[in-house]
C-alpha positions as CSV (number, residue, x, y, z in Angstrom):
1,M,0.0,-0.1,-0.3
2,T,3.0,2.4,0.6
3,A,4.2,1.7,-3.2
4,S,1.6,2.4,-4.6
5,F,0.9,5.5,-2.8
6,T,4.2,6.7,-3.1
7,L,3.5,6.0,-6.8
8,I,0.6,8.0,-6.8
9,T,2.6,10.5,-5.8
10,I,5.1,10.9,-8.0
11,Y,2.2,10.7,-10.8
12,M,1.2,13.3,-8.9
13,V,4.5,15.0,-9.2
14,A,5.2,14.3,-12.9
15,F,1.9,16.2,-13.7
16,T,2.5,19.1,-11.9
17,G,6.4,19.2,-13.1
18,F,5.3,18.6,-16.6
19,A,3.2,21.9,-16.6
20,G,5.4,23.6,-15.8
21,F,8.2,22.5,-18.0
22,S,6.0,22.5,-21.0
23,W,4.2,26.0,-20.2
24,L,6.6,27.8,-22.1
25,S,6.0,25.9,-25.7
26,V,4.0,28.6,-26.4
27,V,5.6,31.7,-24.5
28,T,8.7,31.3,-25.4
29,P,8.8,31.1,-28.9
30,Y,6.5,34.2,-28.9
31,Y,9.5,36.0,-26.3
32,F,12.2,35.3,-28.2
33,S,10.5,36.5,-31.2
34,S,9.3,39.9,-29.9
35,L,12.9,40.4,-29.0
36,G,14.1,40.1,-32.7
37,F,15.6,36.8,-33.3
38,S,15.2,34.8,-36.3
39,V,13.7,31.7,-36.4
40,S,16.7,29.7,-36.9
41,D,18.0,31.5,-33.4
42,I,14.9,30.8,-31.7
43,G,15.7,27.1,-32.4
44,L,18.9,27.0,-31.6
45,M,18.0,28.4,-28.0
46,I,15.4,26.0,-27.5
47,A,17.5,22.8,-28.7
48,I,20.3,24.4,-25.7
49,Y,17.3,23.4,-23.3
50,A,17.2,19.8,-25.0
51,Y,20.6,19.8,-25.2
52,V,22.1,19.4,-21.5
53,N,19.2,17.3,-21.6
54,A,20.6,15.2,-23.5
55,I,23.8,15.4,-22.6
56,G,23.2,15.3,-18.7
57,M,20.2,12.4,-18.6
58,F,22.4,9.5,-18.9
59,P,25.3,10.8,-15.9
60,S,22.2,12.1,-13.9
61,S,20.6,8.5,-13.9
62,M,24.2,6.8,-12.5
63,L,24.5,9.6,-10.4
64,S,21.3,9.3,-8.4
65,E,21.6,5.4,-8.4
66,R,25.0,6.7,-5.7
67,W,24.0,9.7,-4.4
68,G,20.2,8.8,-3.9
69,R,16.9,9.3,-5.7
70,R,15.6,11.9,-3.2
71,K,18.4,14.8,-3.7
72,F,18.0,14.4,-7.7
73,L,14.1,14.8,-7.3
74,I,14.8,18.1,-5.1
75,A,17.7,19.7,-6.6
76,G,16.0,19.4,-9.8
77,L,12.5,20.9,-8.8
78,I,14.7,24.0,-6.8
79,I,16.3,24.9,-10.1
80,A,13.0,24.4,-12.6
81,T,11.5,26.8,-10.1
82,I,14.1,29.1,-9.9
83,A,14.7,29.3,-13.9
84,P,11.7,30.5,-15.0
85,L,11.6,33.9,-13.2
86,L,15.0,34.6,-14.7
87,Y,13.7,35.0,-19.1
88,P,12.2,38.9,-18.5
89,F,15.5,40.2,-17.0
90,A,17.4,38.4,-20.2
91,K,17.7,41.1,-23.4
92,D,20.5,39.3,-25.1
93,I,21.3,36.2,-26.8
94,W,23.6,35.3,-24.2
95,A,22.0,35.7,-21.3
96,L,19.0,33.4,-22.6
97,Y,21.8,31.0,-23.4
98,L,22.6,30.3,-19.8
99,I,18.9,30.6,-18.8
100,C,18.0,27.5,-20.7
101,I,21.4,25.9,-20.0
102,L,20.2,26.1,-16.3
103,H,16.5,25.2,-17.3
104,G,17.5,22.6,-19.2
105,L,19.7,21.0,-15.6
106,G,16.3,20.8,-13.8
107,S,14.3,18.4,-15.6
108,T,18.4,16.8,-16.5
109,L,18.1,15.9,-12.7
110,F,14.2,15.8,-12.2
111,V,12.9,13.2,-15.4
112,P,15.2,10.6,-14.9
113,T,15.3,10.0,-11.5
114,A,11.6,10.2,-11.2
115,L,11.3,7.7,-14.4
116,A,13.4,5.4,-12.1
117,V,10.9,5.4,-8.9
118,V,8.6,4.3,-10.5
119,T,10.5,1.0,-12.1
120,E,11.8,0.9,-8.1
121,L,8.4,1.1,-7.3
122,S,6.7,-1.2,-10.1
123,E,6.6,-5.6,-10.2
124,P,8.6,-6.6,-13.4
125,G,5.1,-7.6,-15.0
126,E,3.5,-4.0,-14.4
127,F,5.7,-1.8,-16.3
128,G,4.0,-0.7,-18.5
129,K,0.8,0.0,-16.8
130,S,3.5,1.7,-14.1
131,I,5.2,3.8,-16.5
132,G,2.0,4.6,-18.6
133,W,0.7,5.8,-15.9
134,Y,3.7,7.9,-15.0
135,S,3.5,9.1,-18.5
136,A,-0.2,10.0,-18.7
137,S,0.6,12.1,-15.8
138,A,3.3,14.3,-17.9
139,Q,1.0,14.4,-20.5
140,L,-2.1,15.5,-18.4
141,G,0.4,18.4,-17.2
142,L,2.3,19.0,-20.8
143,M,-1.5,19.1,-22.0
144,A,-2.6,22.0,-19.7
145,G,0.3,24.4,-19.5
146,P,0.9,25.5,-23.1
147,V,-3.3,26.7,-22.9
148,A,-2.2,28.0,-19.2
149,G,1.2,29.7,-21.0
150,G,-1.2,31.3,-24.0
151,F,-3.5,32.3,-21.8
152,I,-1.6,34.4,-19.7
153,L,0.9,35.4,-22.4
154,Q,-2.4,36.8,-24.7
155,H,-4.0,38.4,-20.8
156,F,-0.9,39.5,-18.9
157,G,2.0,39.7,-20.9
158,F,5.0,37.6,-20.8
159,V,6.1,38.5,-16.7
160,A,3.4,37.4,-15.6
161,A,3.4,33.9,-18.0
162,Y,7.0,33.5,-16.6
163,A,6.4,33.9,-13.1
164,S,3.0,32.0,-12.9
165,C,5.3,28.8,-14.4
166,S,7.3,28.7,-11.6
167,F,4.5,27.7,-9.0
168,M,4.0,24.0,-10.2
169,P,7.4,22.5,-9.6
170,L,7.1,24.3,-6.5
171,L,4.4,22.4,-6.1
172,S,6.1,19.6,-7.4
173,L,8.8,19.8,-4.7
174,T,6.3,20.1,-1.9
175,F,4.3,16.6,-2.4
176,V,7.9,15.2,-3.1
177,L,8.8,16.7,0.7
178,I,5.8,15.6,2.0
179,R,6.6,11.5,0.5
180,M,10.5,12.0,1.2
181,R,10.9,8.8,3.6
182,H,8.9,6.5,1.1
183,I,10.2,7.4,-1.7
184,P,13.4,4.8,-2.6
185,A,17.1,6.6,-1.6
186,R,20.2,4.5,-2.9
187,K,20.9,1.6,-3.9
188,P,22.8,-0.8,-1.4
189,D,26.6,-1.1,-2.2
190,H,26.5,-4.6,-3.6
191,Q,23.9,-3.9,-6.0
192,L,25.8,-1.5,-7.2
193,Q,28.8,-3.3,-7.6
194,Q,26.9,-5.9,-9.5
195,T,26.3,-3.1,-12.5
196,R,29.9,-3.7,-14.7
197,S,27.7,-5.6,-17.7
198,W,26.2,-3.8,-20.7
199,G,25.9,-6.4,-23.4
200,W,22.0,-5.9,-22.7
201,L,22.3,-2.1,-24.6
202,A,22.9,-4.0,-28.0
203,N,19.8,-5.9,-27.7
204,R,17.1,-4.9,-30.7
205,G,14.6,-4.0,-28.4
206,I,16.9,-1.1,-26.7
207,I,18.0,-0.2,-30.7
208,I,14.6,0.1,-31.7
209,S,13.1,1.9,-28.5
210,V,15.9,4.3,-28.6
211,L,15.5,4.8,-32.3
212,A,12.0,5.3,-31.7
213,L,12.2,7.8,-28.7
214,I,14.7,9.9,-31.1
215,V,12.4,10.1,-34.0
216,I,9.4,10.7,-32.5
217,A,10.9,13.3,-30.3
218,M,12.2,14.8,-33.6
219,G,8.5,14.9,-34.6
220,A,6.9,16.4,-31.1
221,S,9.9,19.1,-31.4
222,S,8.2,20.4,-34.6
223,V,5.0,20.3,-33.1
224,N,6.1,21.9,-29.8
225,T,8.5,25.0,-31.6
226,F,7.3,25.8,-34.4
227,I,3.5,25.4,-34.8
228,P,2.9,28.8,-32.8
229,L,5.2,30.5,-35.8
230,Y,4.0,28.1,-38.2
231,V,0.6,29.2,-37.7
232,R,0.7,32.7,-37.3
233,G,1.2,32.6,-41.1
234,F,-2.5,31.4,-41.4
235,G,-3.8,34.4,-38.6
236,I,-4.1,32.2,-35.8
237,N,-3.3,33.1,-32.4
238,E,-1.5,32.9,-29.6
239,G,-4.5,31.1,-27.5
240,T,-5.7,29.1,-30.4
241,A,-1.6,27.9,-31.0
242,G,-2.0,26.8,-27.2
243,L,-5.4,24.9,-28.1
244,I,-3.6,22.6,-31.1
245,I,-0.3,21.4,-29.0
246,T,-3.1,20.9,-25.9
247,A,-5.0,18.8,-28.6
248,C,-1.5,16.3,-29.1
249,Y,-1.0,16.5,-25.6
250,A,-4.4,15.4,-24.8
251,S,-4.4,12.7,-26.8
252,S,-1.1,11.3,-26.5
253,A,-2.6,11.3,-22.8
254,S,-5.5,9.2,-23.4
255,L,-3.3,6.7,-24.4
256,R,-0.4,6.2,-22.4
257,I,-2.2,3.9,-20.1
258,P,-4.5,1.7,-22.2
259,S,-0.7,1.2,-24.2
260,G,1.4,0.4,-21.6
261,T,-1.0,-2.6,-20.4
262,L,-1.5,-3.6,-23.6
263,S,2.5,-3.8,-23.9
264,D,2.2,-5.5,-20.8
265,K,0.0,-8.4,-22.5
266,F,0.8,-8.4,-26.2
267,G,4.7,-7.4,-25.8
268,N,6.1,-3.7,-27.0
269,A,7.1,-4.0,-30.5
270,P,3.7,-3.8,-32.1
271,L,3.1,-0.6,-29.9
272,V,6.2,1.5,-31.0
273,L,6.1,0.4,-34.2
274,I,2.4,1.5,-34.7
275,G,2.7,4.4,-32.5
276,T,6.0,5.2,-34.8
277,A,3.9,5.1,-38.1
278,L,1.0,7.4,-37.0
279,S,3.4,9.8,-36.0
280,S,5.0,9.9,-39.4
281,C,1.3,10.5,-41.2
282,A,0.2,13.1,-38.8
283,I,3.1,15.3,-38.9
284,A,3.0,15.2,-42.6
285,L,-0.7,16.2,-42.6
286,I,0.7,19.5,-40.4
287,A,2.6,20.5,-44.2
288,V,-1.0,20.4,-46.3
289,F,-3.4,21.8,-43.8
290,N,-3.9,25.5,-43.2
291,A,-7.0,25.8,-41.5
292,A,-6.7,25.8,-37.2
293,Y,-9.1,22.7,-36.9
294,Q,-7.1,20.5,-39.6
295,I,-3.7,21.2,-38.0
296,A,-5.4,20.7,-34.6
297,I,-6.7,17.5,-35.9
298,A,-3.1,16.2,-37.5
299,A,-1.8,17.1,-33.9
300,L,-4.3,14.9,-32.1
301,L,-3.7,11.9,-34.4
302,F,0.6,12.6,-34.0
303,G,-0.4,12.8,-30.2
304,I,-2.4,9.3,-30.4
305,G,1.3,8.2,-32.4
306,I,3.3,9.0,-29.5
307,G,0.6,7.8,-27.2
308,F,1.4,4.2,-28.6
309,A,4.8,4.7,-28.7
310,M,6.1,6.1,-25.9
311,P,5.2,3.8,-22.8
312,A,5.9,0.6,-25.1
313,S,10.1,1.9,-25.4
314,L,10.3,2.7,-22.0
315,A,8.8,-0.5,-21.0
316,W,10.9,-2.5,-22.9
317,M,14.5,-1.5,-22.1
318,A,12.7,-1.7,-18.3
319,R,12.2,-5.4,-19.3
320,I,15.3,-5.9,-20.5
321,S,18.0,-4.2,-18.8
322,P,19.0,-5.8,-15.2
323,P,17.3,-5.1,-12.3
324,E,20.0,-3.4,-10.8
325,K,20.3,-1.1,-14.0
326,R,16.4,-0.5,-14.6
327,G,17.0,3.4,-13.4
328,L,20.0,3.9,-16.1
329,A,18.1,2.7,-18.5
330,M,15.2,5.0,-17.8
331,G,18.0,7.4,-18.3
332,I,19.6,6.0,-21.5
333,G,15.3,6.4,-22.4
334,S,15.2,9.9,-21.1
335,A,18.3,11.0,-23.0
336,S,17.3,9.4,-26.1
337,Y,14.0,11.6,-26.2
338,Q,15.6,14.6,-25.0
339,V,18.3,14.4,-28.5
340,G,15.8,13.9,-30.7
341,L,14.1,17.5,-29.1
342,A,17.5,18.9,-29.4
343,L,18.3,17.9,-33.1
344,G,14.5,18.8,-33.9
345,A,15.2,22.4,-32.6
346,T,18.7,22.6,-34.2
347,T,18.1,21.5,-37.4
348,L,14.1,21.9,-38.1
349,G,14.8,25.5,-37.7
350,A,16.9,25.9,-40.0
351,V,15.5,24.1,-42.3
352,A,11.6,25.8,-42.0
353,Q,13.8,29.0,-42.4
354,T,15.3,28.1,-45.5
355,R,12.8,25.5,-47.0
356,G,9.8,27.3,-45.6
357,Y,8.0,25.0,-43.3
358,P,5.6,23.1,-44.9
359,F,9.0,21.1,-46.8
360,M,9.9,20.9,-42.8
361,Y,6.6,19.6,-41.7
362,L,6.7,16.9,-44.6
363,S,10.9,16.3,-43.6
364,T,10.6,14.9,-40.9
365,A,7.7,12.7,-41.3
366,G,10.0,10.9,-44.1
367,A,12.6,10.8,-41.6
368,I,9.6,9.5,-39.4
369,G,8.3,6.8,-41.6
370,L,12.3,5.9,-42.4
371,S,13.1,4.6,-38.9
372,A,10.0,2.9,-38.8
373,V,10.7,0.7,-41.6
374,I,14.3,0.3,-40.2
375,M,12.4,-0.7,-37.1
376,A,10.2,-3.6,-38.8
377,V,13.5,-5.0,-40.9
378,L,14.9,-5.0,-37.2
379,L,11.7,-7.2,-36.2
380,K,11.6,-9.2,-39.3
381,S,15.6,-10.1,-38.7
382,K,15.5,-11.1,-34.9
383,K,12.4,-13.3,-35.7
384,R,14.0,-15.1,-38.8
385,S,17.6,-15.4,-36.3
386,A,14.9,-17.0,-33.6
387,P,15.6,-20.3,-33.0
C-alpha cells in the first residue's frame, strides 16, 4: 500500500512538474521573437534546453543511483522553480543561453530520477502499466501547460506568464518533501557493484526503443517549437496555437495507460512500430493543412502515435535491462528523447528558415517513416534468427 501511494505521489509530481516545463512551449517562442531573434536563433536557443537534457540525463541517472534519488528530485525541482523567473530579465542572446542551460539542468535531474523511482516501486510484470500512468500524468501536465501559458500571455503579458510558470515545479517540490521518506534513496553497495556488464545495450529491443524515442521527439519538437510560429502565418492567435499543442498532449495522455497495459500483455514491439508509423503520417498532414481545426486534428493524430510508442518503448527498455540497471535504462530512454528534441529544434529551425515550414514538416515525416521501416526490418531479422 505504501509503494502504491508513493507511486500516486510520483504521478502527481509528474503532472505538476511537466506542466511547469511545458508552460513555456507557447510563451518562449513568442518572447524570443519579440526580442528580434530569427527562427533559426529561436530553434537553437530552445534546442540548448534539450541538449543539456540529452547530455546530462545519462550521467544524472547513474549518479542518482549512488548519491540518492531524493537529492536529485529536490535539486531538479528547485532549479525548475527558479529558472522561469529569470527569462524576463534577459535581453540578449547570451543571457538567454545561460538561462536555457540552467532550466535544462532542472529537468535533467528530475525526469530520469522520477522514472527510475517508478520502476523501482513497480512489479516487473507491470512496468508498462506503471510507466503508462506516469507518462499519462506527465502528458496531462504537458496538456495543461500550453493552454495556461497561452492564456496568461495573451491577457497579462510575458512577465506574468513566466512568474506563474514557476508555481508548478514548486508544487511538485512540496509533494516530494511530504512523501520524502517513502521515496527510494540509494541502492545498497552490493547492488551497485553488479553494474559492470553492458551487453544488454546491444539488444535489438534497446536499439529499436532508442530510435523510436529519438524520431518521435523530433516530431514533437516540430509541433511544440514551431506550431506557434507556423500557424501565425494563417492568422491563428497565441491562444489557439496553445489549444493545437494541447490537442496533441490530450490524445497522447489518453492512450498512455491503455498502451502500457497492452504492452504488458501482448508485447512492446507492435505498439512501438504502430505508434512510429502513425506519427509519420500525422506530421505529413500538418504540412498540407492550413486551417486551425485541420492542424489540430493532425496534432491529435500525432499525439495518438506518441501515446502508443513512448510507454511501450520505455517499458521494453525496463524489461530488457538487468534489475540493478533499470534506473540507468530509464536515463538512456529519457536522454534519447531529449536528443530527438535537440536535433529537431536545431535542424528543423534552419530548414524552416531556408525552405519553409511545409517542407520542414514533410522532411520530418519522412525521417520518422524511414525509421519505422528500419524498426520493421530489425524486428523481422530478429524473428528469422530466433531458434
